[in-house]
C-alpha positions in Angstrom: 102.1 120.4 89.5 99.5 117.8 88.5 99.6 114.0 89.0 97.1 112.8 86.5 99.7 110.6 84.7 101.9 108.5 86.9 104.9 106.4 85.9 106.1 103.8 88.5 109.7 102.9 87.7 110.5 99.4 89.0 108.4 96.4 89.7 108.8 93.9 92.5 106.7 94.1 95.7 107.2 97.9 96.1 106.4 98.7 92.5 103.2 96.7 92.4 102.1 97.6 95.9 102.5 101.2 94.7 100.4 100.6 91.6 97.7 98.8 93.6 97.4 101.5 96.2 97.3 104.3 93.6 94.8 102.7 91.3 92.6 101.9 94.3 92.7 105.5 95.6 92.7 107.2 92.2 90.9 105.0 89.6 90.8 107.7 87.0 94.5 108.4 86.9 96.8 107.1 84.1 99.1 104.7 85.9 102.0 102.7 84.3 104.6 100.4 85.8 107.9 100.4 83.9 110.2 97.6 85.0 113.4 96.0 83.8 113.2 92.6 82.3 116.9 92.0 83.3 117.3 93.0 86.9 115.8 90.7 89.6 114.3 92.2 92.7 115.8 91.6 96.2 112.9 89.2 96.8 113.5 88.4 100.5 110.8 90.6 102.1 108.8 87.6 103.2 107.5 88.7 106.6 105.0 91.5 107.5 103.5 93.0 110.6 100.0 93.7 111.7 99.3 96.9 109.9 99.5 95.1 106.6 95.9 94.0 107.3 94.8 97.6 107.2 96.4 97.9 103.8 94.8 94.8 102.4 91.5 95.9 103.8 92.0 99.3 102.1 92.5 97.4 98.8 89.6 95.1 99.5 91.9 92.0 99.0 90.8 88.8 100.6 93.5 86.7 102.3 92.0 83.6 100.7 92.5 85.1 97.2 96.2 85.6 97.3 97.8 83.5 100.1 97.6 80.3 98.1 99.1 82.0 95.1 102.1 83.4 97.1 103.0 80.4 99.2 101.6 82.4 102.1 100.6 81.6 105.7 99.3 83.6 108.6 101.6 85.2 111.2 100.7 85.7 114.9 103.9 86.9 116.5 107.6 87.6 116.3 109.9 85.5 118.4 113.3 86.5 119.7 116.0 84.2 121.1 119.4 84.7 122.7 119.4 88.5 122.5 120.2 88.4 126.2 123.1 85.9 125.6 121.3 83.4 127.9 119.5 81.5 125.3 116.1 82.7 126.6 113.2 83.3 124.2 110.4 85.8 124.2 107.7 87.0 121.8 106.1 90.2 120.5 102.6 88.8 119.9 100.0 90.6 117.8 96.4 91.4 118.6 94.4 91.5 121.8 96.2 92.3 125.1 94.2 91.6 128.3 94.8 93.7 131.4 91.3 93.7 132.8 91.2 92.7 136.4 94.8 93.6 137.2 95.9 96.0 139.9 98.7 97.8 138.2 98.2 96.7 134.6 101.4 95.2 133.1 103.3 95.9 136.3 101.5 93.1 138.0 103.8 90.8 136.1 106.9 92.7 137.0 106.0 92.3 140.7 105.4 88.6 140.0 108.9 88.5 138.5 110.3 90.4 141.5 108.9 87.9 144.0 109.6 84.9 141.8 112.9 85.7 139.9 112.9 82.3 138.3 109.9 83.3 136.2 111.0 83.1 132.5 110.7 86.2 130.4 108.5 84.3 128.0 105.8 84.2 130.7 105.0 87.9 130.1 103.3 87.5 126.8 101.6 84.3 128.0 100.0 86.3 130.9 98.5 89.0 128.8 98.1 87.7 125.2 95.7 84.8 124.5 97.3 84.3 121.1 100.6 83.2 122.7 99.0 80.0 123.7 98.2 79.2 120.1 101.8 80.1 119.2 103.2 77.9 122.0 101.1 74.9 121.0 101.4 75.5 117.2 97.7 75.9 116.9 95.4 78.1 114.8 92.0 79.7 115.2 90.0 82.4 113.5 88.9 83.9 116.8 90.5 83.3 120.3 89.5 85.3 123.4 89.3 88.6 121.5 92.1 87.8 119.0 90.8 87.9 115.4 93.0 86.4 112.7 91.1 88.5 110.1 92.2 91.7 111.8 95.1 91.1 114.2 97.5 88.8 112.3 100.0 89.4 109.5 101.5 87.3 106.7 104.5 85.3 105.6 104.6 85.1 101.8 107.0 85.0 98.9 107.5 88.6 98.1 108.3 88.0 94.4 105.1 86.0 94.0 103.1 88.6 95.8 104.3 91.3 93.4 103.3 89.1 90.5 99.9 88.4 92.0 99.2 92.1 92.5 100.2 92.7 88.9 98.1 90.0 87.3 95.1 89.8 89.6 94.7 93.4 90.9 96.6 96.1 89.0 96.3 95.2 85.4 92.6 94.2 85.6 91.9 97.7 87.0 93.7 99.4 84.2 97.4 99.8 85.2 99.7 99.6 82.2 102.9 97.6 82.1 106.1 98.2 80.2 109.1 95.8 80.2 112.1 98.0 79.4 115.5 99.0 80.9 115.9 102.7 81.8 118.9 103.8 79.7 118.4 107.6 79.8 116.8 110.0 82.1 116.0 113.5 80.7 115.6 116.4 83.2 114.9 120.1 83.4 114.6 122.5 86.3 111.2 120.9 87.3 112.5 117.4 87.6 112.2 114.4 85.3 111.0 115.2 81.7 111.1 111.6 80.3 112.7 108.2 80.4 114.5 106.8 77.3 113.3 110.0 75.6 109.9 108.3 75.3 108.1 107.7 78.5 106.6 110.9 80.0 104.5 111.5 83.1 103.5 114.2 85.6 104.7 112.2 88.5 107.5 109.6 88.7 107.6 107.0 91.5 111.0 105.6 92.2 110.8 101.9 93.1 114.2 100.9 91.9 115.5 99.5 95.2 118.7 100.4 96.8 119.9 102.0 93.5 117.3 104.8 93.9 117.8 105.6 90.3 115.6 108.6 90.2 115.6 110.3 93.6 119.1 109.5 94.7 120.7 109.1 91.2 119.2 111.6 88.8 118.0 114.2 91.3 120.9 113.6 93.7 118.9 113.9 96.9 121.4 113.3 99.8 121.2 110.1 101.7 121.3 110.1 105.5 122.8 106.8 106.8 121.7 105.2 110.1 124.2 106.0 112.9 123.2 103.6 115.6 122.5 100.3 113.9 125.6 98.5 112.5 124.1 95.8 110.3 124.6 96.3 106.6 124.9 92.8 105.1 122.8 89.6 104.9 123.1 86.0 103.7 119.8 84.5 102.6 118.6 81.1 101.4 115.5 78.9 101.0 115.3 75.5 102.6 112.8 72.7 102.4 110.8 71.4 105.3 111.9 68.2 107.0 108.8 67.9 109.1 106.3 70.4 107.7 103.6 70.1 110.3 106.1 70.7 113.1 108.4 73.3 111.4 105.6 75.5 109.9 104.9 77.8 112.8 102.8 81.0 113.0 105.7 83.4 113.7 108.9 84.9 112.5 111.8 83.6 114.6 114.8 85.9 115.2 117.9 84.3 116.8 120.9 86.4 117.9 124.2 85.0 116.6 127.9 86.1 117.0 127.7 89.1 114.7 124.0 89.8 114.3 120.9 87.7 114.1 119.2 85.0 111.9 115.6 85.1 110.6 113.5 82.1 110.1 110.3 82.6 108.1 108.1 79.6 107.4 106.0 79.6 104.2 103.5 77.0 103.0 106.0 75.0 100.9 109.4 76.0 102.3 111.3 78.2 104.8 113.0 81.4 104.1 116.0 82.1 106.3 119.0 84.5 106.5 121.7 86.0 108.6 121.9 89.8 109.1 125.3 91.0 110.2 127.8 93.8 110.1 130.9 93.7 107.9 132.7 95.9 110.5 133.0 92.8 112.7 133.0 89.8 110.3 133.9 89.2 106.6 131.3 87.6 104.3 132.9 84.2 104.2 133.1 83.8 108.0 129.5 85.1 108.3 128.4 82.4 105.8 130.1 79.8 107.9 128.5 81.1 111.1 125.1 81.0 109.3 125.6 77.5 108.0 126.7 76.3 111.5 123.6 77.8 113.0 121.4 76.1 110.4 123.1 72.7 111.0 122.6 73.1 114.7 118.9 73.7 114.3 118.3 71.2 111.6 120.3 68.0 112.1 121.5 66.5 108.8 121.2 69.8 107.0 123.4 69.8 103.9 125.0 73.2 103.4 126.2 72.5 99.9 122.8 71.7 98.6 121.5 75.2 98.9 122.1 78.5 97.1 123.1 81.4 99.3 122.5 85.0 98.2 124.7 87.8 99.7 122.9 91.1 100.0 124.4 94.5 100.8 121.9 96.7 102.6 121.9 100.5 102.3 120.5 101.5 105.7 119.2 105.0 106.1 116.8 107.4 104.4 117.0 110.1 101.8 116.9 113.7 103.1 113.7 114.4 101.0 111.3 111.7 99.8 109.3 113.9 97.4 111.6 116.0 95.2 110.3 118.0 92.3 108.2 115.4 90.4 109.7 112.3 91.9 108.6 110.3 94.9 110.6 107.3 96.3 108.8 104.3 97.7 110.4 101.1 99.3 114.2 100.6 99.4 114.8 103.6 97.1 113.4 105.8 99.8 115.1 104.2 102.8 115.6 101.1 104.9 116.3 100.3 108.5 117.2 96.6 108.7 115.0 93.5 108.6 114.4 93.2 112.4 110.7 93.5 113.2 109.7 93.0 109.5 109.7 96.7 108.7 110.5 96.6 105.0 107.1 96.1 103.5 105.6 98.1 106.4 107.4 101.2 105.2 106.0 100.6 101.7 102.3 100.6 102.6 102.7 103.3 105.2 104.6 105.7 102.9 102.0 105.0 100.2 99.1 106.0 102.4 100.9 109.3 103.1 101.4 109.8 99.4 97.7 109.2 98.7 96.8 111.8 101.3 99.2 114.3 99.8 98.0 113.7 96.2 94.4 114.1 97.1 94.0 117.8 96.2 95.1 117.2 92.6 97.5 120.2 92.5 100.8 119.5 94.2 102.8 122.3 95.9 106.0 122.3 97.8 103.9 122.2 101.0 102.5 118.9 99.9 105.9 117.5 99.1 107.4 118.5 102.4 104.4 117.2 104.3 104.9 113.8 102.6 108.5 113.8 103.6 107.6 114.8 107.2 105.0 112.0 107.5 107.2 109.3 106.1 110.3 110.3 108.1 108.2 110.5 111.3 107.1 106.8 110.7 110.7 105.9 109.8 112.3 107.6 112.7 109.9 106.0 115.2 110.5 102.5 113.8 114.2 103.0 113.5 114.4 103.8 117.3 112.0 100.9 118.1 114.4 98.5 116.3 117.3 100.1 118.0 115.7 99.4 121.4 116.1 95.7 120.8 119.9 96.3 120.8 120.0 99.0 123.3 118.3 96.9 126.0 120.4 93.8 125.2 123.0 92.6 127.8 124.7 90.1 125.5 128.5 90.7 125.5 130.2 87.5 124.4 131.7 88.8 121.1 133.3 92.1 119.9 130.0 92.8 118.0 127.9 92.6 121.2 130.5 94.3 123.4 130.5 97.2 121.0 126.7 97.2 121.2 126.8 97.3 125.0 129.1 100.4 125.0 127.3 102.4 122.4 125.9 105.8 123.2 122.3 105.4 122.0 120.6 108.7 122.9 122.4 112.0 123.5 119.2 113.5 125.0 119.4 111.1 127.9 122.5 113.0 129.1 122.2 116.6 127.7 118.4 116.8 128.5 117.7 118.5 125.2 114.2 117.7 123.9 113.7 116.0 120.6 110.7 115.2 118.5 111.0 111.5 117.9 110.9 109.7 121.2 111.7 106.0 120.8 114.8 105.9 123.0 113.9 109.0 125.0 110.3 107.9 125.6 111.4 104.5 126.9 113.7 106.2 129.4 111.2 108.9 130.3 108.4 106.4 131.0 110.7 104.2 133.1 112.2 107.1 135.1 109.1 109.3 135.6 106.0 107.1 135.3 107.3 103.6 136.2 105.4 101.9 133.4 105.5 101.4 129.7 102.2 102.5 128.2 100.9 100.3 125.4 97.5 101.6 124.3 97.9 102.6 120.6 94.4 104.2 120.6 95.5 106.7 123.2 98.8 107.0 121.5 100.7 107.1 124.8 103.7 105.2 123.5 105.1 102.4 121.4 102.7 99.5 121.7 105.6 97.0 121.3 108.0 98.5 123.8 106.6 96.6 126.8 107.1 93.2 125.1 110.7 93.9 124.2 111.5 95.4 127.6 110.0 92.3 129.3 111.9 90.0 127.0 115.2 91.7 127.8 114.4 92.1 131.5 114.4 96.0 131.5 111.8 96.6 134.2 109.6 99.8 134.2 109.2 99.2 138.0 110.9 97.0 140.5 110.5 96.1 144.2 113.0 98.6 145.7 111.3 101.4 143.8 107.9 100.2 144.7 108.8 100.1 148.4 110.3 103.6 148.1 107.3 105.2 146.3 104.4 103.5 148.2 105.7 103.7 151.8 104.9 99.9 152.1 107.2 97.1 152.9 107.9 94.2 150.6 105.7 91.9 152.7 102.8 94.4 152.5 103.2 94.8 148.7 103.2 91.0 148.3 100.0 90.6 150.3 98.2 93.2 148.2 99.4 91.7 144.9 98.9 88.0 145.7 95.4 87.7 144.3 96.3 89.7 141.1 99.3 87.5 140.5 97.1 84.4 141.0 94.7 85.9 138.5 97.5 86.0 135.9 98.1 82.3 136.5 94.5 81.5 136.3 94.1 83.4 133.0 97.0 81.6 131.5 95.5 78.2 132.4 92.2 79.1 130.8 93.9 80.2 127.6 96.3 77.2 127.5 93.5 74.7 128.0 91.4 76.4 125.3 94.3 76.4 122.8 94.7 72.6 123.3 91.3 72.1 121.7 92.1 74.1 118.5 93.3 72.7 115.2 97.0 72.2 114.6 98.4 75.3 112.9 99.2 73.3 109.7 95.6 72.0 109.5 94.2 75.4 110.3 96.0 77.0 107.4 95.2 74.1 105.0 91.5 74.1 105.9 91.0 77.9 105.8 93.4 79.0 103.0 94.5 76.1 100.8 91.6 73.6 100.5 
């Protein structure tokens, strides 16, 4: 099968990201986007994670070109609050992580926590990540002790505006064709799709039709595999104005655990996007909306609930059994979705696209290429699904039926039956803690999930602890403390240096205005 003529069905962020990636990788291919003029996109994928910078670099897109057209700002971290039920907050910061000069790497902090139990979990990121001191003080900088905004950050932007910007400023100038038309008929034969509306023909069809999955799931009837462990399947979303823009516009996505799920808070340049992700197994839509409005009123005094439009979204969580079937590939929500925690929606789009580029490279496509694409994408998906699941698995919150059910869930059969498995999110966390007493974080050496140690620290799930350290080292607590004292002091000294340096930086609002909007 060839792929010289490609028809992308569906626009939005997924459709236009697909068109941009393919026209960049294959400038000589005939690429068309066919999108409906009557069906709006979901339009709430406003937050990204660090790898998006690899994708924009691949496309040779400059931040300063598109952020001001998409209401965008720069993102340094993801914040989590009340996932432990104790109203504590912690962060998963991006970029440079500093362990030089420590005795036991990240475990220096765990020993500090053991000897000083009152140490807040937020202290972990502050001890190892310079950027956390920009985050804490709401400051911005292009470079900060090894952290580089150009390389290590991510974005908040209006996903609908981003798709439109890609269409008008990147895809169409490079030759991508655009058709506004509803898909009314899909003609098929034994090799897959023959045409759409008996008119539009291609070698390869890319399904970007969202949760409908009109081509892969609908026409070709590829089975869907729902997520078993994560309960959330609904969301309320709204957009709210700033009351105090310079204070409320912050360089991170904030996630706050609520009674039956969690709420996101995503600052953009001119407004805030916010929503409540929940499970309809534990709460009905009307009650969930009331919980969400109560949360918003509590965080923004004087907030008028009736002044805003709320959108209710049903999420189809899971992934299709095959992602490249016959002459159809699914990208975005039509392929699969986890849930919004850790901003993984657009992440799966650009990561699946890079896999597709690799598997189209030879020109002739065989079943081997199709299956390799499915394998690569499902490996990415499975790893991220279990990473998201770890946020819940390590939570100790149990104040509602939702969180009690979460506490009593069996997360990983292999922890009990000892049968090996390929994807090691849950199993790897348990293995590293039980066998090596550390959570490896070096993505270059690919020892483990580079975010696990932040989430584990935030939820107080220690890789090593004082009793175990005494047991394994043949040293007393007093002897261990004497050895570690200078290293714990170094953590404090390092924090002080970074904190004082952050105080001298521009306010985050002024940093964004100066570098991206002036």
